[in-house]
Every structure is written in C-alpha cells, then in structure tokens.
N, C-alpha and C positions, 0 to 999 in steps of 0.2 A: 633361723639359719640363713635364709635368703637375705634378710636385713643385714646380717653380719657381712655377707659377701659384698654388698653394695654400700657398706658403711662409708667408704671414701667419697661416694657420690653424695650421700646425706651430709657429710662433713663439709663438702664443697658448697652445697646449697646453703648451709649455715654461714660459711665464710662470705659468700656472695650476697647474703641477706635476701634470699629469695622470699618474696611475699606470698601470703595466702597458701603456704605450704601445707601439704597433707601427705601422709605416708600410711599405707595400709597393705596388708598381705592377704591374698585370697587364692586358695588352691595352689600354693607354691609359687605364686607370681607376686612380685612386689609392685605395688602401684604407687607412683609418686606424681604429685602435681604441684604447681606453683607458678609464680610470675617472676621472671627475670627482668632486670632493668633494661637490658639491651639484647640485641641478637647475638652479639659477641659472647655475653655471659651464658646465653642459652646454648651456644655452640660448645663452650667449655664444659658444660654439664654433659652434653651428648658425647663429647670426646671421652670424658671419664667413664660414662656408662659403657661405651664401646671398649675402653681399655680393660674394664673388669669383665664384661660379659661377652665380648667378641663383636663382630660387625653387625650381626642381627640377633641380639639376645632374645630368647623366648621367655625368660623368667623375670622380665621387668617390663612394665608399661609406664611410659613417662608422658605426661601432658604438661609441657612447659610453655607458658605464654610469655609474651614480651610486652612490657608496659610502654616503652618508647621505641616505636618502629621507624621513626624518622631518621635514625642514625645507626651506624654499626655499633658505636660505643662512645662513651665520654671518658676521656683519659686525663688524669691529673699528672702533670709533668713532674718528674723527679729530677733531682740534681744530676747533671752529666748527660741528660738525654738530648737528642737532636730529633728534628722531624724525620730524618732518614732512619734513625734507630726505631722510632715509633712506627713508621710506615713498614719497616721490615717485620716488626713484631705482629702487627695486625694483618698485613697483606702479603708478607713474605718477600717484599720487593722494596728496598729503600728508595728507589726512584719515584715511588708513588707519594713521596712527601709533598709533591705539588698539590695533590688533591686535598691533603690535610691542610696545607697552607691556604688554599682557596676557600675551604669550608670555614676557616677561622679568620678570614681577612678583616672581620670587624674588630678583632683584638690583636692580630699580628700584622705588622707592617714590613717585616723582614723575615724570610724563612730561616735565616741563620741566627735569629735572636728570639729565643723562647726562655721562659723563666720557670723555676720550680713553683709548684702550686697553681699554675695556670690550668684551667680546665679546657681541654680542646675537644671539639667535636671530631670524631673519626667517622667520616661519611661512608655510606654504603657505596660500593663500586658496581 
C-alpha cells in the first residue's frame, strides 16, 4: 500500500538511473536508498517525495547520496536552449547564466553560442 503511494518517487528513481537503489517496507514506513549522480537529481527526488507525502512525511525514510558533489548538475544542451534558459531552470534566475558560462569557459568562448549535445557543468552557487 505505502509503496503504491510513492510509486511516482520510485519511477523517478528509475528514470534518473539512481545507483545502488534499495526499497523496503517496515512497519508501514517505506525505506528507500540510493545514489544520485548530482545534488540536483537528489533535490528532484526530494521534491517528488514532498509532493506525494507533504512537507515532512512520516511514512517514508529516504537516504539518497550524491556521487558527484563537485557540481549542482551536468546538463546536456538541447536544441533552442540558451544559457539564460538553462540558468532559469536550475537557479530560477536567467541572469545567473554568467556563472554557468564561467564554469564552462574551457568549452564555451561566447555565452551566446552553445550547441545541442554539449555537456555543461551547472555549478553550485
């Protein structure tokens, strides 16, 4: 029953390819653990847990680790994206594109020129 309630969290974990995942149920509490690639992916999972169970759910315990703590995320550029759009997505502020540009100065020479399939570091702020 509790596993069904949090099925969207489990599905998200699969979609994000969470490593070393484990799910068990004990006394009506769902216990999940695993390792996300980045802090951003860990945050997405927590957002989904809160969307299902509320701000402080008592029927789920999650132990999500992060394998790459050096960055917020690694983003693969899609057609039509700009650094401003990417910054708005991750930080809520398109003007933070400068931080993304600086973190990727080894591959980007112009903040207005990015290409699909480039992998960009989204730095922690």
